N, C-alpha and C positions, 0 to 999 in steps of 0.2 A: 569405499576407501578403507584400507586396512588401518585400524587405530592402534596397532601394536608396533612400537619402535623399541628394539632392544639393541640398538647399535652401540650404545655406551653402557658400561656396567654401572650399577648404583653406587653412590657414595657410601662410605662406611656408616654414616649417620642414618642412612635409610634402610639398613638391614634389620628391619623390625622382627623378622622371624627368629632372630637370635634370642629374643626375649618373649617367650610364649605369653606371659601375662600382659604384654603390650600388643603382640601381633594378633592373636585370635579375638580379643575384645574389639580391636580396631576393625576387623572384618565384620563382626556383628554390627557395629555402629554403621559401617559403610553400607551394609545391605539391609538395614532395618526396614526400608521401604519395599523390599522384594519379598514375595511369598516363597516359602520353602516347598519342596527342596530347592535350594539355590546352590549353584556351583560357581566357584570364584577362581579367577586366574589373577594372582597378584603380580603386577608387572615388574616390580623391582626384584622379586624373587626369581622370576623368569629370566630377567637380564643376568642376574648373578649365576644362574645355572648354565645358561648358554655360554657365557664367557669362561666359566670354570671348565666346561667340557672342552673348549678350544685350548685352554691352558694344558689340560691333561693330555690332549691329543698331540701336543708338542709339534705342530706343523703338519701333521698328517690330516688330509681332508676327511671331514665327516659327512657321510651320506645319511640323510635323516630317515630313520625307520618310521614310516608314517603310522604303523599300527600302534606305536607308542605315543601318538599325539592325536590324530583324527580331528584336527581343527585346521582348516586351510589358512586362516590368518596367522596362526603360529608357524606353520610350514613356511609361508611367505616371509615372515619376519626373520626367521632363522636363516633362510636362504639368502637374505640380503646381507648377511654378515660374511666377510671374508673368512674362509675356513670351512664353511658349510657349502656343499655343492651336491645337487641332485637328491633324489628321493629313492628309498628302498620301499617299494609298495608291497602289499600283502595279497591282493587279488588282481587279476587282469582287468576286470571292469573298473576297479579303483584306479589302476595305472592309466587306463585310457581316459578316464574322467579328469585326472590331474593333468595329463599331457595335452588335453584339448583346451582347458581354460574356459573362462566365461567373462561376462561383463565386469565381474568384481575381482577376478583373479587371473593373472597372466598364466599362460600355458607353461608348465614345467617341462623343459625340453630334454631332460635327462632322467628317465625313470627306469629303474631296474626292478623287475619283479622278483621278490625274494623267495618265492615258492613256485613250483611247477603248477601249470594250469591245465584243466581239462574242460574249460568253459568254451564250448564250441561256438556260441554266438560271439563271444568276445574275440576269439581267435579269428573268426571271419572278419570282424570289424578291423582288427589290427592288420590282417593280411591284405585288406582291400584299400588301405590308405597309405600312400607314400609318406605323408607327414607323420602319422602315428608310428609307422614302421621305422622311421629314423629316430624317434624319440624314446621308444620303449624297447627294453631288452628282456627277453624271456629267460627263465631259469630252467635248465635241464640237468638231469643226472643219469640218463640212460638212453639207449637207442630207442626204447619204447616210447619215450616222449616225442622223439622226432617222427616216429611212425604214426603216432596219434595225430600230430599236427598235419602230416601229409594226407591222412585220411579225411581230415576236415576240409582242407584246401590243398590241392595238388601244387607242387612247386612251380609248375609252368602256368598256374592260374592265379598267382599271388605275388605280392611284393617280397623281396628278399628280407628274411627275418634275422634280427640280431639275437644272439643267444649267449648266455653265460653258463659255464660248467660249474656245478657245485661239488666241492670236495668234502667228504665227511671229516669233521674236526673232532669227533668224540675220541676218548682215550680208551683203548682196549688194554687195560691194565691187568694186574694180578687178580682183581676181584671182578673181572668182566667188563662189559661196556659201560662207560660212564659218559654221559652226554645226552643228546637227543637223537631220536631216530629220524635222520634226514637222508642224506645221499648214501647210496651203496658204493660209491667210489671212494676208496680209502687210501690206496697206495699211489705212488707216482706212476707206476706202470699202468694201473687202471685208468688214471687220469689221462695219460698220454694216448692210450688206446681209444678212449671216448673222443678225445680231441681230434685224433686222426680221422675217426669216422665222421665227425661233424664237418670237418673241412672238405671231406670228399663228397659230401652230399649236396646236390643242387638246392638252392633256396635258403641257405643258412650262412651266416657269418659269425664265427666265434670271436667275441670281443672282450670277454671277461671271465674271471673266476671268482668263486665265493667259498669261504670256509668259516663257518660261524662256531666259535668255541663256547657253546652254551655253558659247559661245566666250569668255565672261568668267568665269562661275562655275566652270566645270569645266576650265579651261585654265591651268595654272600659269605665272606670268610670270617665274619664276626657276629654270628647270631647271638642275640642277647640271652643270657642265662643258660647257655649250652657250651661251656668251655671244652668239654671232651669232643663234642661234635665239631666245633670250630677247629680244633687241632687236626681232626681227620680231614676236614675240607682243605685246610692249608697244605697238608701232606699230599693230598690228591692233586691239588692245583700246581704245586711245585713240579711234580712228576709229569703232569699233563702238559704244562707249559714247555718243559724241556723237550718232550717227545714231539709236540706239534711244531715247535720252531724248526726242527730239522726236517720233519716229514713235509710240512707245507712248503718249505723252501725247495725241496726236491721235486715236489709235484708241480709247483709253479715253473721251475726251470724246464721241466719236461714238456709242459704245455707250451711255454714260450718258444721252444724249439720248433713247434708245429704251427703256431698261430701268433700273430702280432696283437697281443692283448692290450686293450685300452685301460683296464683296471683289474686289480685284485682286491676283493673286499673281504674284510674279516672283522671279528670283534663285536663289541657292544658297549653300552654305557659302563658296565662293570669292569671292562678290561681295556680301557682307553690307553693306559700307560703301557701295558704289556703288548698290545697289538701295534701301537704306534712304533714300538722299538723293533718290530719284525721287519727286516729290510725287504722281504718278499711281498709285503702288503702295501698297496698304494692308497687305500681309503678304508675308513671304519664305518660300519653301519651302526648308528646309535640314535636313540630318540627319547628313551625313558628319562634320561637325566634332565631334560628340559622341564618337565612338569613335576618330577620328584615324587613318584609313588613311594609308599613307605617300605616296599620290598628292598629299596636301596639304602635303608637305614642300617643294613647289616654288613657294611663294608668298612674296612679299615682305611682304605686309600682316599676316600672322599665322603662327603656328607651333603647331599643335595638339599636345597631349600624347599620347603613345602609350597611350591608355587601354585599347585592345583589342590583344591579342597572342596568339600561340600558340607552343607549344613542342613539339619532337620530341626523341626520345631517340636517342642514338648506339647502333647495334646491330651495327656491324662496323667493322673497320679493315683496308681492303684493302692499305694500305701505311702506313708510319709517318707520312707527311706528309698523310694524309687521314683523314676520318671520314665514315661513312655513317649517315644517319638513316632511320628507317622512315617512309614516307609523304612528304608534302610537296608533292604536285602541285596546289597550290591557286592556280592561275593566274587572274588577274582577267579579266573580260570586256573587250572593246574590241579595237582593232587590235593584232595580235601585235607586241610590242616588249619590250625589257628592263624597262620600267617596269610591265609587267603581272605580273612575277614577285614573289613574296613577298620582302621585304627582310630580310636577316639582321641582326638587331639586336644579338645577343650570343651568343658572344664576337665581338669585333671582329676584323677582319683575315681573315675567311673569305670565300670566293667559291665559287660553284657550278661543277661540272664542265661545260665548254662543250657536251659531247655528251649530257649527261643533264639538266642544269639542275634545276628543281623537278620531281622524278620522281613518277610515279603511285604506285609502291610504295616506292621508295627515292630519297633525295636525298644524293648524295655532295658533300662540300665539301673544299677544301684551303685553304692559306694559312698565315699566320704562327702562328696559334693552333690549327691543326688537329692538330698532332702531340701537343699536350697533352690532347686530348680522349680519354676512355676510354669503354668500354662502359657505358651507362646514364647518361652525362652528358647534360645538357639544352642544346639550342640554341634560341634564341628568334627568332621571326620576326614581322614585321608584314605583314598583307595589304595589297594595293594599295588596294582599295576597302572602305570601312568595313563595309557591310552584308553583303558576300558571304562574309565569314568565318563568319557565322551559318548559312550553308547547309552547312557542313562539320562542324559540331559540334552536339550535342544541348543543351549547356548551357555557360555560362561560370562558372568559379569566380570568386567575388567576393572580391577581396583588398583589405584595408584595414589600414594600420599593420603591414605585413609578415606578415599572417596571413590565411588563408582564413576569411571570416566568413559564407559562404553560397554559394548558387548561383542562377543565373537561366536558365530554359529559353529556348532560341531557338525561332523558328517551327518549325524542324525537330524540336526536342525536344518540341514540342506536337503533332507529327504532321502538320504542314502544310508543303506544298511548292507554293507558288503559281505559280512559274515554274521 
C-alpha cells in the first residue's frame, strides 16, 4: 500500500524547510534510529513541490518524467493528483515495467518513451502484447528508427505500434547550437516529411510529438555568484523562447495536417510557465520539481523545497577543524563542474576538501562548523539531480511531522537498474 498522500498542500505552519535551523535538525532527530547513509523524503515538502508545479503549469497537464523520480510510490502519488497524467519514461524496459504493474502498483496505462530505443528484447515484448502496445508510445526522429524496429519484428508479425515524433528544440543562434543533441528534425518541413512517412508505413500509428527545450527548462537563469553569466543565459533564453514559440507552432500545425495527434509534449520543471503558455503544447514533461534537486536553486521563477536529501555520518576526525564522512561520492551526470557535486545543506559553513571533494569512500569537510562535529554526527546533503539520488539507495525514509512514518523503495530497491 502506498504510504504517500500528497493530495492536499501543507499548511504554512508546516513548511519547516523555510527555516534550515529547524528543518535539518528535525530530519536528524527523525532518522536517529537509522544507519547512514540514509535518504529522506519529507512529505510536506513533496506536497508543496507537487502543488507548486501544478500552479506554475496553469492548467496544462504535466506528464511525469520518471528519470527525475525513480520511485514508484512517488509516481503513483503524483498521478493521483488532478493535473498530472501519464509518465515520460527513459528506457523501454522501464516503460514496459511501469505499464505492466504488479501486486503493489497499478499499471500505468499511458507511458511515453522519451528517448528512442534499440533494445531488441524490449521491442519484441512490446510488439507481442496488445495490452502493452496500447499503453506505451515509442519515440522516433528518423526513418532509421522505423527500419530498425521492422528488422526486429516485421509489421505483419506484431501489434501496431504507437509512435511519437521528436522535434529538435535547440536554438541555432548566432553562436551556434545551444541545447542538447536530440532529434535531427528541426524544421516544420522536416517534421512533416517524417510524419508523412510514418503514416504511410504499415504497423505504426503517429499519436504525438515532443520538443524538449533543454536550454530553457534545464538551464538556471540565476546561477549564484555569476552575474555576467546569468545575464548571458537570460539573453539566450529570451531569444530561444521567441524562436521556438514560432517554429514549434509551425511544426505542430504541419504534422497535425497529416496525423490526428493525441498530445504535443514540451518543456520541463524549469520552463513550466513558458511552455504552458505555448498554445501548440498540450502537456509538459516534468519531474525534477517534485524532489527538488539543488540544480533548481538557480532559477528566478521558482524555488523548490528540498524534499529529497541524504545524510552521511562522521566517522573520523583527521584534525580538529575537519570531519570525515563515510561515502558521499554521489556526483551528478553532466559536464564536470562544481554544480555536479552534492550540496552540503547542514550544518552550514562546511566545504569539501579540494583534493578529495565528494569521495567514493570518504568525504572530508572543513569550515566554521566542522570543529564541532563528533563521531556519529550527521551531515545532510542534497543531490544535484533529483532522480539520480534514487540510484544510490534502496529506499527513502518517509518523514512527516518530524517523524519517520514509512518508507518507499526506489527502482534500485525493487531490483531495477535501467541505465
